[in-house]
ZANUSE-200114 format. One record per residue: residue in three letters; x, y negated, z of N, C-alpha, C in turn; residue number from 1. Coordinates in nm, 3 decimals. Layout:
! ZANUSE-200114
residu, n.u, n.v, n.w, ca.u, ca.v, ca.w, c.u, c.v, c.w, num
ala, X, Y, Z, X, Y, Z, X, Y, Z, NUM $
...
END
This chain:
! ZANUSE-200114
residu, n.u, n.v, n.w, ca.u, ca.v, ca.w, c.u, c.v, c.w, num
met, -1.566, -1.945, -2.494, -1.504, -1.816, -2.513, -1.402, -1.825, -2.626, 1 $
lys, -1.292, -1.758, -2.605, -1.191, -1.750, -2.710, -1.179, -1.604, -2.750, 2 $
lys, -1.168, -1.581, -2.880, -1.153, -1.445, -2.931, -1.007, -1.420, -2.967, 3 $
tyr, -0.963, -1.299, -2.936, -0.827, -1.258, -2.967, -0.831, -1.117, -3.023, 4 $
arg, -0.731, -1.084, -3.100, -0.713, -0.948, -3.149, -0.582, -0.899, -3.088, 5 $
val, -0.586, -0.783, -3.022, -0.466, -0.725, -2.961, -0.445, -0.586, -3.016, 6 $
asn, -0.319, -0.544, -3.023, -0.284, -0.408, -3.062, -0.234, -0.333, -2.940, 7 $
val, -0.292, -0.217, -2.915, -0.250, -0.131, -2.805, -0.219, 0.006, -2.863, 8 $
asn, -0.093, 0.043, -2.859, -0.049, 0.173, -2.912, -0.098, 0.196, -3.055, 9 $
gly, -0.091, 0.092, -3.136, -0.127, 0.105, -3.276, -0.275, 0.087, -3.307, 10 $
ser, -0.358, 0.071, -3.207, -0.501, 0.049, -3.229, -0.533, -0.098, -3.206, 11 $
ala, -0.609, -0.158, -3.298, -0.646, -0.299, -3.287, -0.779, -0.312, -3.213, 12 $
tyr, -0.784, -0.410, -3.121, -0.905, -0.438, -3.045, -0.931, -0.587, -3.050, 13 $
glu, -1.059, -0.625, -3.055, -1.097, -0.765, -3.045, -1.148, -0.787, -2.904, 14 $
ile, -1.098, -0.893, -2.839, -1.143, -0.925, -2.704, -1.188, -1.069, -2.698, 15 $
glu, -1.274, -1.100, -2.604, -1.316, -1.236, -2.578, -1.275, -1.272, -2.437, 16 $
ile, -1.219, -1.390, -2.421, -1.175, -1.436, -2.291, -1.243, -1.569, -2.263, 17 $
glu, -1.305, -1.577, -2.146, -1.372, -1.700, -2.107, -1.272, -1.792, -2.038, 18 $
glu, -1.265, -1.914, -2.084, -1.176, -2.012, -2.023, -1.255, -2.084, -1.916, 19 $
ile, -1.200, -2.088, -1.794, -1.268, -2.159, -1.686, -1.185, -2.279, -1.645, 20 $
ser, -1.251, -2.380, -1.593, -1.178, -2.501, -1.554, -1.111, -2.479, -1.419, 21 $
ala, -1.016, -2.563, -1.387, -0.945, -2.554, -1.260, -1.038, -2.581, -1.143, 22 $
ser, -1.148, -2.652, -1.168, -1.241, -2.684, -1.060, -1.337, -2.569, -1.028, 23 $
ala, -1.339, -2.467, -1.112, -1.426, -2.353, -1.087, -1.376, -2.275, -0.966, 24 $
ala, -1.467, -2.226, -0.889, -1.429, -2.152, -0.768, -1.366, -2.019, -0.806, 25 $
pro, -1.252, -1.984, -0.743, -1.191, -1.855, -0.773, -1.275, -1.741, -0.718, 26 $
val, -1.264, -1.627, -0.781, -1.335, -1.508, -0.737, -1.247, -1.436, -0.636, 27 $
ala, -1.300, -1.413, -0.518, -1.223, -1.349, -0.412, -1.227, -1.198, -0.429, 28 $
ala, -1.114, -1.134, -0.402, -1.108, -0.988, -0.406, -1.173, -0.934, -0.280, 29 $
pro, -1.236, -0.816, -0.288, -1.297, -0.760, -0.167, -1.191, -0.728, -0.064, 30 $
ala, -1.222, -0.755, 0.061, -1.128, -0.729, 0.169, -1.123, -0.580, 0.200, 31 $
ala, -1.004, -0.526, 0.218, -0.988, -0.386, 0.255, -0.978, -0.379, 0.406, 32 $
pro, -1.031, -0.273, 0.468, -1.019, -0.263, 0.613, -0.873, -0.250, 0.653, 33 $
val, -0.835, -0.325, 0.753, -0.696, -0.326, 0.798, -0.693, -0.297, 0.947, 34 $
ser, -0.609, -0.204, 0.989, -0.593, -0.174, 1.130, -0.492, -0.271, 1.190, 35 $
ala, -0.520, -0.324, 1.304, -0.432, -0.422, 1.367, -0.316, -0.352, 1.437, 36 $
ala, -0.201, -0.417, 1.435, -0.083, -0.369, 1.506, -0.084, -0.431, 1.645, 37 $
pro, -0.028, -0.364, 1.745, -0.019, -0.424, 1.876, 0.062, -0.553, 1.870, 38 $
ala, 0.039, -0.642, 1.966, 0.112, -0.769, 1.969, 0.262, -0.744, 1.964, 39 $
gly, 0.330, -0.811, 1.874, 0.475, -0.796, 1.863, 0.518, -0.676, 1.782, 40 $
gly, 0.424, -0.597, 1.731, 0.460, -0.478, 1.655, 0.435, -0.497, 1.507, 41 $
ala, 0.503, -0.416, 1.427, 0.485, -0.418, 1.282, 0.411, -0.291, 1.242, 42 $
ala, 0.296, -0.306, 1.180, 0.217, -0.191, 1.137, 0.275, -0.134, 1.008, 43 $
val, 0.288, -0.002, 1.003, 0.331, 0.067, 0.881, 0.206, 0.136, 0.827, 44 $
lys, 0.161, 0.092, 0.708, 0.035, 0.140, 0.651, 0.057, 0.203, 0.515, 45 $
ser, -0.039, 0.282, 0.476, -0.034, 0.346, 0.345, -0.058, 0.242, 0.236, 46 $
pro, 0.033, 0.233, 0.138, 0.015, 0.137, 0.030, -0.088, 0.184, -0.074, 47 $
met, -0.126, 0.313, -0.066, -0.219, 0.370, -0.164, -0.275, 0.499, -0.107, 48 $
pro, -0.385, 0.551, -0.163, -0.436, 0.679, -0.117, -0.343, 0.792, -0.158, 49 $
gly, -0.336, 0.896, -0.076, -0.250, 1.009, -0.109, -0.246, 1.111, 0.003, 50 $
thr, -0.145, 1.198, -0.003, -0.125, 1.303, 0.097, 0.015, 1.289, 0.155, 51 $
ile, 0.024, 1.298, 0.286, 0.154, 1.289, 0.353, 0.226, 1.422, 0.337, 52 $
leu, 0.340, 1.418, 0.266, 0.418, 1.540, 0.244, 0.516, 1.566, 0.357, 53 $
asp, 0.565, 1.457, 0.420, 0.664, 1.473, 0.526, 0.663, 1.353, 0.618, 54 $
val, 0.685, 1.379, 0.747, 0.700, 1.275, 0.848, 0.845, 1.283, 0.894, 55 $
lys, 0.923, 1.179, 0.868, 1.067, 1.181, 0.896, 1.103, 1.126, 1.033, 56 $
val, 1.003, 1.082, 1.112, 1.029, 1.021, 1.243, 0.944, 1.086, 1.350, 57 $
arg, 0.976, 1.054, 1.475, 0.897, 1.102, 1.588, 0.871, 0.984, 1.682, 58 $
glu, 0.774, 0.997, 1.767, 0.739, 0.894, 1.864, 0.860, 0.853, 1.947, 59 $
gly, 0.886, 0.724, 1.958, 0.996, 0.673, 2.039, 1.130, 0.665, 1.969, 60 $
gln, 1.139, 0.717, 1.847, 1.265, 0.716, 1.772, 1.300, 0.574, 1.728, 61 $
ser, 1.428, 0.538, 1.737, 1.475, 0.409, 1.687, 1.497, 0.419, 1.537, 62 $
val, 1.456, 0.314, 1.465, 1.473, 0.309, 1.320, 1.529, 0.174, 1.279, 63 $
lys, 1.592, 0.171, 1.164, 1.645, 0.048, 1.105, 1.560, 0.013, 0.984, 64 $
lys, 1.553, -0.116, 0.953, 1.480, -0.162, 0.836, 1.530, -0.086, 0.713, 65 $
gly, 1.436, -0.030, 0.635, 1.471, 0.044, 0.515, 1.480, 0.194, 0.534, 66 $
asp, 1.488, 0.243, 0.659, 1.489, 0.388, 0.683, 1.359, 0.449, 0.630, 67 $
thr, 1.368, 0.567, 0.572, 1.248, 0.636, 0.524, 1.174, 0.695, 0.643, 68 $
leu, 1.047, 0.659, 0.655, 0.964, 0.707, 0.766, 0.874, 0.822, 0.723, 69 $
phe, 0.816, 0.810, 0.602, 0.720, 0.908, 0.552, 0.741, 0.930, 0.403, 70 $
ile, 0.699, 1.047, 0.357, 0.693, 1.075, 0.213, 0.545, 1.092, 0.181, 71 $
leu, 0.495, 1.007, 0.091, 0.355, 1.007, 0.053, 0.343, 1.049, -0.093, 72 $
glu, 0.263, 1.153, -0.118, 0.239, 1.194, -0.256, 0.113, 1.123, -0.305, 73 $
ala, 0.130, 1.051, -0.414, 0.017, 0.981, -0.475, 0.035, 0.987, -0.626, 74 $
met, -0.068, 1.023, -0.696, -0.066, 1.033, -0.842, 0.050, 1.121, -0.890, 75 $
lys, 0.069, 1.233, -0.821, 0.172, 1.333, -0.854, 0.314, 1.279, -0.844, 76 $
met, 0.333, 1.171, -0.764, 0.466, 1.115, -0.741, 0.493, 1.111, -0.591, 77 $
glu, 0.617, 1.134, -0.553, 0.656, 1.124, -0.413, 0.707, 0.983, -0.388, 78 $
asn, 0.645, 0.915, -0.290, 0.679, 0.778, -0.257, 0.736, 0.772, -0.116, 79 $
glu, 0.853, 0.714, -0.102, 0.913, 0.696, 0.029, 0.854, 0.571, 0.093, 80 $
ile, 0.810, 0.584, 0.218, 0.756, 0.470, 0.292, 0.865, 0.425, 0.389, 81 $
pro, 0.924, 0.305, 0.367, 1.036, 0.259, 0.449, 0.990, 0.180, 0.571, 82 $
ala, 1.079, 0.170, 0.668, 1.056, 0.086, 0.785, 1.068, -0.060, 0.743, 83 $
pro, 0.968, -0.143, 0.776, 0.975, -0.284, 0.739, 1.065, -0.367, 0.830, 84 $
val, 1.093, -0.315, 0.950, 1.175, -0.386, 1.049, 1.253, -0.286, 1.132, 85 $
asp, 1.352, -0.335, 1.207, 1.422, -0.253, 1.307, 1.331, -0.238, 1.429, 86 $
gly, 1.341, -0.124, 1.498, 1.264, -0.107, 1.620, 1.246, 0.039, 1.656, 87 $
lys, 1.144, 0.065, 1.739, 1.112, 0.201, 1.783, 0.972, 0.237, 1.736, 88 $
ile, 0.956, 0.364, 1.699, 0.827, 0.415, 1.653, 0.731, 0.425, 1.772, 89 $
ala, 0.613, 0.367, 1.756, 0.509, 0.374, 1.858, 0.377, 0.406, 1.788, 90 $
gly, 0.289, 0.473, 1.857, 0.156, 0.501, 1.803, 0.159, 0.578, 1.672, 91 $
leu, 0.239, 0.682, 1.666, 0.250, 0.764, 1.544, 0.117, 0.834, 1.519, 92 $
arg, 0.054, 0.802, 1.406, -0.078, 0.858, 1.374, -0.076, 0.954, 1.255, 93 $
ala, 0.026, 0.950, 1.175, 0.031, 1.031, 1.053, 0.092, 1.168, 1.081, 94 $
arg, 0.033, 1.270, 1.018, 0.086, 1.407, 1.030, 0.102, 1.465, 0.891, 95 $
lys, 0.198, 1.554, 0.878, 0.220, 1.623, 0.751, 0.090, 1.691, 0.708, 96 $
gly, 0.054, 1.669, 0.579, -0.066, 1.730, 0.524, -0.190, 1.641, 0.531, 97 $
asp, -0.183, 1.530, 0.606, -0.298, 1.440, 0.615, -0.326, 1.376, 0.480, 98 $
ser, -0.455, 1.362, 0.447, -0.498, 1.282, 0.332, -0.529, 1.144, 0.387, 99 $
val, -0.476, 1.041, 0.322, -0.493, 0.905, 0.372, -0.548, 0.814, 0.264, 100 $
glu, -0.613, 0.707, 0.307, -0.664, 0.604, 0.219, -0.569, 0.484, 0.222, 101 $
thr, -0.586, 0.391, 0.133, -0.509, 0.268, 0.133, -0.530, 0.197, 0.266, 102 $
asn, -0.422, 0.144, 0.322, -0.420, 0.070, 0.449, -0.438, 0.158, 0.572, 103 $
ala, -0.432, 0.291, 0.558, -0.438, 0.378, 0.676, -0.312, 0.352, 0.759, 104 $
leu, -0.328, 0.337, 0.888, -0.216, 0.310, 0.978, -0.137, 0.437, 1.003, 105 $
phe, -0.008, 0.437, 0.965, 0.079, 0.552, 0.988, 0.141, 0.545, 1.128, 106 $
cys, 0.192, 0.427, 1.163, 0.255, 0.407, 1.293, 0.277, 0.258, 1.312, 107 $
thr, 0.329, 0.224, 1.429, 0.367, 0.087, 1.458, 0.513, 0.089, 1.500, 108 $
ile, 0.588, -0.014, 1.461, 0.727, -0.027, 1.504, 0.733, -0.146, 1.599, 109 $
val, 0.780, -0.120, 1.720, 0.790, -0.226, 1.821, 0.934, -0.251, 1.860, 110 $
END
């Protein structure tokens, strides 16, 4: 163990950090449930929990990479959810006012 003293916003804290060898097994993060996209499609998922304030697309609409698809309110901030690829909206699952969790499937772009 190594001891360090750090200052955070003017307050001093003592911390201990354990040094591990490169041969030690890494600790895996818990897997989050992920909804699968149809073959050849790109899944658009919620990056964080929040509430959908607006749905900017409709089923079958053509979109370009970077187009805003949804507005998600999370932690009192409005986050634009962009299209990851060019294509058409399929399987639209998100509706205005929905509360969503991380990795909730909004739609698929095919």
